[in-house]
N, CA and C of each residue as an Amber inpcrd file, in Angstrom:
protein
   306
 -12.7710000  11.4700000  -9.0690000 -13.5460000  10.2830000  -8.8570000
 -15.0240000  10.6660000  -8.9140000 -15.8470000   9.7310000  -9.4110000
 -17.2870000   9.9480000  -9.5030000 -18.0250000   8.9300000  -8.6480000
 -19.1710000   9.3350000  -8.1540000 -20.0310000   8.4220000  -7.4110000
 -21.4090000   8.4560000  -8.0400000 -21.9750000   7.2770000  -8.2630000
 -23.3260000   7.1710000  -8.7960000 -24.2380000   6.5880000  -7.7270000
 -25.4460000   7.1300000  -7.6590000 -26.4690000   6.6290000  -6.7510000
 -27.7350000   6.4230000  -7.5830000 -28.1870000   5.1820000  -7.6740000
 -29.4300000   4.8660000  -8.3860000 -30.4480000   4.3830000  -7.3590000
 -31.6010000   5.0440000  -7.3200000 -32.6550000   4.6840000  -6.3730000
 -33.8440000   4.1430000  -7.1590000 -34.3870000   3.0420000  -6.6990000
 -35.5700000   2.5000000  -7.3410000 -36.3870000   1.7020000  -6.3390000
 -37.6520000   1.5100000  -6.6910000 -38.5450000   0.7500000  -5.8310000
 -39.0290000  -0.4660000  -6.6050000 -38.7740000  -1.6380000  -6.0440000
 -39.2140000  -2.8810000  -6.6680000 -40.7260000  -3.0090000  -6.5290000
 -41.3570000  -3.5760000  -7.5350000 -42.7690000  -3.9090000  -7.3830000
 -42.8360000  -4.9770000  -6.2980000 -43.7370000  -4.8360000  -5.3380000
 -43.7700000  -5.7760000  -4.2110000 -43.7800000  -7.2430000  -4.6340000
 -44.4980000  -7.5510000  -5.7000000 -44.5790000  -8.9450000  -6.1420000
 -43.2830000  -9.4450000  -6.7830000 -42.3660000  -8.5230000  -7.1110000
 -41.1120000  -8.9190000  -7.7600000 -39.8740000  -8.7230000  -6.8920000
 -40.0220000  -8.1010000  -5.7210000 -38.8450000  -7.8110000  -4.8930000
 -38.0370000  -9.0650000  -4.6020000 -38.6980000 -10.1210000  -4.1540000
 -37.9670000 -11.3430000  -3.8150000 -37.3530000 -11.9810000  -5.0570000
 -38.0520000 -11.9080000  -6.1810000 -37.4810000 -12.4390000  -7.4240000
 -36.2160000 -11.6760000  -7.7790000 -36.2950000 -10.3710000  -7.6630000
 -35.1490000  -9.5300000  -7.9970000 -33.9440000  -9.9200000  -7.1490000
 -34.1750000 -10.1610000  -5.8690000 -33.0860000 -10.5140000  -4.9630000
 -32.7430000 -11.9990000  -5.0320000 -33.7470000 -12.8880000  -5.0480000
 -33.4930000 -14.3210000  -5.0620000 -32.8780000 -14.7920000  -6.3710000
 -33.2960000 -14.2070000  -7.4710000 -32.7430000 -14.6090000  -8.7670000
 -31.3990000 -13.9480000  -9.0250000 -30.9700000 -13.1870000  -8.0410000
 -29.6470000 -12.5870000  -8.0520000 -29.4300000 -11.5920000  -9.1930000
 -30.5120000 -10.9650000  -9.6470000 -30.3610000  -9.9430000 -10.6800000
 -29.5650000  -8.7640000 -10.1450000 -29.8560000  -8.3700000  -8.9170000
 -29.1000000  -7.2690000  -8.3140000 -27.6370000  -7.6620000  -8.1620000
 -27.3880000  -8.8980000  -7.7210000 -26.0130000  -9.3740000  -7.5660000
 -25.2960000  -9.4180000  -8.9110000 -25.9910000  -9.8420000  -9.9620000
 -25.3740000  -9.8990000 -11.2910000 -24.9360000  -8.5100000 -11.7410000
 -25.7670000  -7.5080000 -11.4830000 -25.4150000  -6.1420000 -11.8740000
 -24.2300000  -5.6310000 -11.0660000 -24.2270000  -5.9140000  -9.7590000
 -23.1170000  -5.4850000  -8.9040000 -21.8190000  -6.1690000  -9.3330000
 -21.8690000  -7.4750000  -9.5780000 -20.6600000  -8.1980000  -9.9910000
 -20.1450000  -7.7030000 -11.3340000 -21.0680000  -7.4260000 -12.2670000
 -20.6540000  -6.8880000 -13.5690000 -19.9650000  -5.5420000 -13.3790000
 -20.5330000  -4.7060000 -12.5340000 -19.9500000  -3.3890000 -12.2800000
 -18.5570000  -3.5140000 -11.6880000 -18.4240000  -4.3570000 -10.6750000
 -17.1360000  -4.5120000  -9.9930000 -16.0490000  -5.0520000 -10.9150000
 -16.4340000  -5.7940000 -11.9380000 -15.4560000  -6.3620000 -12.8700000
 -14.9820000  -5.3460000 -13.9100000 -15.6980000  -4.2450000 -14.0370000
 -15.3430000  -3.2370000 -15.0360000 -14.0870000  -2.4700000 -14.6390000
 -13.2320000  -2.2190000 -15.6180000 -12.0590000  -1.3820000 -15.3930000
 -12.5380000   0.0010000 -14.9600000 -11.9730000   0.5080000 -13.8910000
 -12.3340000   1.8380000 -13.4160000 -13.3970000   1.8550000 -12.3390000
 -13.9890000   0.7020000 -12.0380000 -14.9570000   0.6350000 -10.9380000
 -14.1800000   0.4070000  -9.6520000 -14.3090000   1.3210000  -8.7190000
 -13.6040000   1.2170000  -7.4440000 -14.4470000   0.5080000  -6.3880000
 -15.7600000   0.6280000  -6.5180000 -16.6660000   0.0380000  -5.5320000
 -18.0770000   0.0710000  -6.0980000 -18.8640000  -0.9470000  -5.8000000
 -20.2600000  -0.9600000  -6.2380000 -21.0490000  -1.8630000  -5.3160000
 -22.2550000  -1.4280000  -4.9200000 -23.0760000  -2.2400000  -4.0340000
 -24.5500000  -1.9470000  -4.1870000 -25.3670000  -2.8660000  -3.6760000
 -26.8140000  -2.7190000  -3.6750000 -27.2800000  -2.7750000  -2.2280000
 -28.1380000  -1.8330000  -1.8380000 -28.5560000  -1.6980000  -0.4510000
 -30.0730000  -1.6030000  -0.3700000 -30.6430000  -2.2250000   0.6540000
 -32.0810000  -2.2290000   0.8580000 -32.4320000  -1.2570000   1.9830000
 -33.4660000  -0.4520000   1.7740000 -33.9270000   0.5160000   2.7660000
 -34.4760000  -0.2200000   3.9950000 -34.1000000   0.2190000   5.1860000
 -34.5520000  -0.4730000   6.4000000 -35.9980000  -0.1520000   6.7700000
 -36.5830000   0.8860000   6.1770000 -37.9770000   1.2180000   6.4800000
 -38.9410000   0.8110000   5.3680000 -38.4080000   0.4720000   4.1950000
 -39.2370000   0.0450000   3.0670000 -38.4480000  -1.0010000   2.2870000
 -38.7800000  -2.2630000   2.4880000 -38.0190000  -3.3630000   1.8830000
 -38.0550000  -3.3510000   0.3610000 -39.0280000  -2.6640000  -0.2300000
 -39.1080000  -2.5950000  -1.6920000 -38.1680000  -1.5430000  -2.2760000
 -37.6620000  -0.6420000  -1.4440000 -36.8030000   0.4420000  -1.9210000
 -35.3420000  -0.0050000  -1.8950000 -34.6910000   0.0680000  -3.0400000
 -33.2950000  -0.3380000  -3.1740000 -32.4610000   0.8230000  -3.6890000
 -31.1980000   0.7860000  -3.3610000 -30.2580000   1.8190000  -3.7780000
 -28.9970000   1.1230000  -4.2760000 -28.5030000   1.5420000  -5.4320000
 -27.2290000   1.0440000  -5.9380000 -26.2500000   2.2070000  -5.9290000
 -25.0900000   1.9630000  -5.3540000 -24.0700000   3.0060000  -5.2550000
 -22.7720000   2.4870000  -5.8470000 -22.1110000   3.3390000  -6.6170000
 -20.8350000   2.9600000  -7.2160000 -19.8530000   4.1140000  -7.2030000
 -18.5690000   3.7660000  -7.1290000 -17.4990000   4.7660000  -7.2510000
 -16.6790000   4.4030000  -8.4790000 -16.3900000   5.4030000  -9.3090000
 -15.7180000   5.2070000 -10.5900000 -14.5450000   6.1680000 -10.7060000
 -13.5050000   5.7510000 -11.4170000 -12.3130000   6.5910000 -11.5290000
 -12.5700000   7.8610000 -12.3300000 -13.3950000   7.7730000 -13.3880000
 -13.6540000   8.9680000 -14.1970000 -14.8900000   8.7770000 -15.0840000
 -15.2830000   9.8390000 -15.7570000 -16.4780000   9.8560000 -16.6030000
 -16.3710000   8.8700000 -17.7610000 -15.2060000   8.7520000 -18.3590000
 -15.0340000   7.8750000 -19.5240000 -15.3250000   6.4150000 -19.1790000
 -14.7780000   5.9280000 -18.0650000 -15.0250000   4.5260000 -17.7050000
 -16.4960000   4.3120000 -17.3390000 -17.1200000   5.2990000 -16.7430000
 -18.5370000   5.1910000 -16.4020000 -19.3900000   5.1210000 -17.6700000
 -19.0800000   5.9440000 -18.6550000 -19.8200000   5.9140000 -19.9180000
 -19.6290000   4.5820000 -20.6340000 -18.4080000   4.0480000 -20.6230000
 -18.1550000   2.7400000 -21.2370000 -18.9790000   1.6540000 -20.5540000
 -19.0700000   1.7310000 -19.2490000 -19.8700000   0.7780000 -18.4770000
 -21.3380000   0.8630000 -18.8900000 -21.8820000   2.0780000 -18.9590000
 -23.2850000   2.2490000 -19.3270000 -23.5710000   1.7870000 -20.7510000
 -22.5690000   1.8090000 -21.6090000 -22.7490000   1.3970000 -22.9980000
 -22.5320000  -0.0970000 -23.2140000 -22.0810000  -0.8170000 -22.1940000
 -21.8000000  -2.2490000 -22.3600000 -23.0980000  -3.0290000 -22.5800000
 -23.0100000  -4.0600000 -23.3960000 -24.1740000  -4.8810000 -23.7240000
 -24.7440000  -5.5720000 -22.4830000 -23.8850000  -6.0850000 -21.6230000
 -24.3610000  -6.7770000 -20.4230000 -25.1220000  -5.8200000 -19.5030000
 -24.6130000  -4.6010000 -19.3440000 -25.3140000  -3.6130000 -18.5150000
 -26.7020000  -3.3460000 -19.0850000 -26.7890000  -3.1470000 -20.3940000
 -28.0810000  -2.8530000 -21.0190000 -29.0710000  -4.0050000 -20.8340000
 -28.5880000  -5.2350000 -20.9460000 -29.4620000  -6.3970000 -20.7580000
 -29.9760000  -6.4720000 -19.3220000 -29.0860000  -6.2650000 -18.3620000
 -29.4880000  -6.3220000 -16.9590000 -30.4840000  -5.2170000 -16.6200000
 -30.2440000  -4.0170000 -17.1330000 -31.1430000  -2.8930000 -16.8630000
 -32.5160000  -3.1440000 -17.4850000 -32.5420000  -3.7690000 -18.6550000
 -33.8160000  -4.1050000 -19.2920000 -34.6200000  -5.0450000 -18.4020000
 -33.9620000  -6.0210000 -17.7920000 -34.6420000  -6.9280000 -16.8670000
 -35.1570000  -6.1710000 -15.6420000 -34.3540000  -5.2680000 -15.1100000
 -34.7730000  -4.4690000 -13.9540000 -36.0520000  -3.6940000 -14.2650000
 -36.1530000  -3.1500000 -15.4650000 -37.2810000  -2.2870000 -15.8250000
 -38.6250000  -2.9800000 -15.6350000 -38.6670000  -4.2920000 -15.8440000
 -39.9190000  -5.0310000 -15.6990000 -40.3180000  -5.2260000 -14.2390000
 -39.3820000  -5.0820000 -13.3320000 -39.6180000  -5.4360000 -11.9290000
 -39.6500000  -4.2420000 -10.9900000 -39.5540000  -3.0390000 -11.5160000
 -39.5540000  -1.8550000 -10.6590000 -40.7890000  -0.9980000 -10.9280000
 -41.1400000  -0.1650000  -9.9510000 -42.3300000   0.6740000 -10.0450000
 -42.1790000   1.7070000 -11.1480000 -41.0320000   2.3390000 -11.2150000
 -40.7960000   3.3940000 -12.2020000 -39.4480000   3.1710000 -12.8680000
 -39.4530000   3.1010000 -14.1890000 -38.2010000   2.9310000 -14.9260000
 -38.0720000   4.1040000 -15.8910000 -36.8940000   4.6350000 -16.1000000
 -35.6580000   4.2710000 -15.4100000 -35.6450000   4.8210000 -13.9810000
 -34.7390000   4.2830000 -13.1630000 -34.6600000   4.7580000 -11.7770000
 -34.0780000   6.1650000 -11.7070000 -34.2220000   6.7720000 -10.5520000
 -33.5890000   8.0590000 -10.2910000 -32.0860000   7.8140000 -10.1310000
 -31.2820000   8.4790000 -10.9550000 -29.8240000   8.2990000 -10.8850000
 -29.1690000   9.6580000 -10.6600000 -28.2890000   9.7170000  -9.6670000
 -27.5360000  10.9370000  -9.3760000 -26.0580000  10.6560000  -9.5660000
 -25.3390000  11.6610000 -10.0450000 -23.9010000  11.5510000 -10.2820000
 -23.2120000  12.6560000  -9.4890000 -22.2010000  12.2700000  -8.7170000
 -21.4820000  13.2220000  -7.8720000 -19.9920000  13.1480000  -8.1540000
 -19.3450000  14.3020000  -8.1510000 -17.8860000  14.3330000  -8.2050000
 -17.3990000  14.2920000  -6.7600000 -16.4640000  13.3850000  -6.4760000
 -16.0410000  13.1190000  -5.1040000 -14.5740000  13.4680000  -4.9140000
 -14.2860000  14.0720000  -3.7900000 -12.9050000  14.3390000  -3.3820000
 -12.6680000  13.5460000  -2.1090000 -11.6710000  12.6730000  -2.1220000
 -11.3620000  11.8840000  -0.9320000 -10.4650000  12.6760000   0.0000000
 -10.7020000  12.4740000   1.2930000  -9.8990000  13.1400000   2.3120000
  -9.2390000  12.0750000   3.1790000  -8.0140000  12.3310000   3.5870000
  -7.3150000  11.3900000   4.4540000  -7.9040000  11.3750000   5.8550000
  -8.3830000  12.5060000   6.2920000  -8.9740000  12.5960000   7.6290000
  -9.9180000  13.7880000   7.6800000 -10.7630000  13.7730000   8.6750000
 -11.7170000  14.8800000   8.8540000 -11.1290000  15.9550000   9.7200000
């Protein structure tokens, strides 16, 4: 299983647009509908309201690459680029092993 973490900072003048116009929600919903997406969410930093984090869990590299190549993903990311401080965002990819208990 893979986990993706994308960190970005919204331009202050666009943060509410990004959230109110549901661009973040559209990206999350698109991700969740993709085959192989186990979980996806968008989270706001409690100390800096402009800082957002998107986290997703994927079954494997192939489904993640297909997701990144989808036309809808590319369109949504293009919209994000206009509203964030630095594009593209910082993206980290982790290989995850699930445990039944600690």
